[in-house]
TORSE-516028 format. One line per field, with one value per residue (C-alpha): residue in one letter; x, y, z. Coordinates in pm, whole numbers. Layout:
BEGIN
koldo <- c(A, ...)
X <- c(X, ...)
Y <- c(Y, ...)
Z <- c(Z, ...)
# end
This chain:
BEGIN
koldo <- c(M, V, G, G, S, F, V, A, A, Y, G, Y, I, Q, I, A, Q, L, G, K, N, P, L, S, R, D, E, Q, I, A, L, W, I, Q, S, V, M, F, T, F, L, G, L, L, A, I, F, G, F, V, G, C, L, I, K, N, R, K, M, V, S, T, F, A, I, S, L, A, I, H, L, G, L, S, I, A, A, G, I, Y, S, I, V, S, I, F, R, Q, D, P, Q, Q, G, I, T, N, C, L, N, S, G, T, E, G, V, T, E, D, T, C, R, T, S, L, N, I, M, K, G, V, M, V, G, I, Y, V, L, T, W, L, I, Q, L, Y, A, Y, F, V, V, E, R, Y, V, D, Q, L, D, D, E, R, D, A, N, T, V, V, M, P, Q, G, P, Q, M, T, T, A, T, V, T, T, T, Y, G, G, F, P, P, Q, Y, P, F, T, A, P, G, A, S, R, G, N, D, A, S, N, R, V)
X <- c(-5, 279, 521, 259, 196, 550, 602, 278, 363, 740, 600, 344, 629, 864, 564, 515, 908, 859, 919, 1273, 1342, 1185, 1145, 1033, 702, 705, 869, 616, 309, 516, 559, 185, 70, 312, 167, -184, -125, 68, -213, -464, -261, -254, -643, -652, -455, -675, -991, -812, -688, -1026, -1175, -899, -982, -1330, -1245, -1515, -1461, -1615, -1392, -1071, -1150, -1223, -888, -714, -858, -804, -474, -419, -574, -330, -36, -121, -152, 141, 346, 222, 283, 671, 716, 628, 855, 1138, 1059, 1058, 1381, 1578, 1430, 1575, 1873, 2151, 2366, 2053, 2081, 2455, 2402, 2148, 2400, 2712, 2457, 2329, 2569, 2804, 3172, 3420, 3155, 3295, 3111, 3218, 3071, 2745, 2740, 2822, 2563, 2297, 2389, 2340, 2005, 1858, 1974, 1859, 1500, 1448, 1543, 1336, 1039, 1090, 1144, 800, 604, 767, 622, 279, 264, 370, 90, -162, -72, -55, -461, -557, -428, -639, -951, -893, -855, -1185, -1343, -1200, -1317, -1661, -1720, -1573, -1835, -2110, -2325, -2427, -2732, -2760, -3048, -3062, -3322, -3409, -3307, -3498, -3371, -3564, -3688, -3422, -3589, -3489, -3511, -3887, -3968, -4023, -4252, -4632, -4757, -4887, -4580, -4627, -4270, -4379, -4684, -4763, -4891, -4601, -4352, -4081, -4221, -4582, -4813, -5122, -4922, -4711, -4967, -5029)
Y <- c(32, 223, 174, 159, 530, 633, 514, 724, 1015, 1034, 992, 1271, 1484, 1342, 1468, 1839, 1871, 1788, 2143, 2157, 1789, 1735, 1391, 1217, 1144, 754, 807, 1094, 778, 550, 783, 863, 470, 385, 702, 638, 204, 282, 516, 231, -2, 243, 250, -113, -199, 46, -152, -472, -344, -250, -596, -740, -561, -686, -1015, -959, -1257, -1083, -755, -961, -1167, -852, -755, -1029, -1050, -658, -728, -991, -789, -495, -718, -832, -466, -326, -591, -456, -118, -200, -397, -57, 153, -60, -103, 286, 321, 37, 183, 558, 651, 617, 896, 1118, 956, 1059, 1439, 1498, 1375, 1561, 1886, 1813, 2067, 1855, 1923, 1637, 1381, 1233, 1036, 693, 804, 855, 559, 355, 551, 484, 124, 92, 278, 65, -229, -103, -10, -338, -494, -274, -372, -734, -696, -500, -776, -1041, -885, -811, -1206, -1276, -1051, -1155, -1551, -1430, -1267, -1583, -1783, -1544, -1594, -1985, -1890, -1713, -1947, -2234, -2034, -1976, -2369, -2424, -2216, -2347, -2653, -2920, -3126, -3465, -3528, -3925, -4100, -4065, -4325, -4462, -4658, -5005, -4991, -5156, -5376, -5328, -5550, -5511, -5319, -5615, -5820, -5808, -5591, -5894, -6087, -6264, -6105, -5752, -5748, -5473, -5695, -5944, -5724, -5727, -6008, -5826, -6129, -6211, -6496, -6287, -6034, -6095)
Z <- c(-27, 119, -169, -449, -321, -300, -653, -783, -574, -715, -1074, -1037, -912, -1219, -1424, -1282, -1341, -1728, -1818, -1631, -1720, -2067, -2191, -2504, -2604, -2526, -2174, -2104, -2181, -1978, -1713, -1698, -1723, -1443, -1248, -1292, -1212, -859, -783, -856, -672, -383, -328, -399, -137, 97, -6, 61, 408, 504, 396, 608, 917, 921, 755, 462, 242, -47, 5, 43, -252, -479, -360, -495, -844, -872, -758, -1055, -1304, -1167, -1165, -1564, -1650, -1455, -1628, -1995, -1896, -1762, -2044, -2274, -2007, -2072, -2465, -2490, -2301, -2482, -2827, -2693, -2908, -2662, -2846, -2727, -2366, -2356, -2503, -2236, -1961, -2109, -2098, -1760, -1617, -1385, -1410, -1506, -1676, -1984, -2251, -2100, -1786, -1929, -2119, -1837, -1584, -1926, -1899, -1526, -1508, -1766, -1572, -1259, -1403, -1565, -1186, -1008, -1230, -1197, -792, -793, -1037, -775, -503, -643, -736, -386, -234, -472, -326, 36, -20, -187, 113, 317, 137, 198, 555, 578, 403, 637, 922, 814, 735, 1082, 1249, 1047, 1216, 993, 1069, 947, 707, 688, 796, 1185, 1425, 1710, 2006, 2133, 2476, 2699, 2940, 3303, 3604, 3718, 3410, 3166, 3386, 3401, 3695, 3894, 3946, 4310, 4436, 4296, 4395, 4691, 4940, 4900, 4900, 5206, 5365, 5382, 5315, 5444, 5654, 5812, 5949, 6324)
# end
């Protein structure tokens, strides 16, 4: 969330300074695309953060899908930016470097700096894409965890046939009521022959 916002802010700062540091048309288009893309990423991250805080599965799932779409668009925009930088005439970049006003700059220094800048730019793009891909997998796992938590809280009632239990015969319950030893008058030695 913070990283995407910083990249977007840096892009807008560069756009504001186009009067001082002019760029080619392709580079300006790439700068605008990247700034808008990372602004979109910052807004998506806020949406996903809120969804995670309230544990709303739909919001987090929407964030995961949006993150995957953003990753695809980011790769396309990054490839456009990389191609526009590598397609640029190297002599123009060296001339801009020599005219920057820094003393002691040679053509070899500018050529080396330009090549290093191109390599660093490609590395940053690839690193950014890997971080976004990792974030997508983390969010997807969290959606699965929310599904598991929802399933664990759901009580499932069996819908099969109802089982009935057989009555259990106890010592006195299974005999007729007038069994000689259980009759009220014959219990505990209470019978007619014992009366005095």
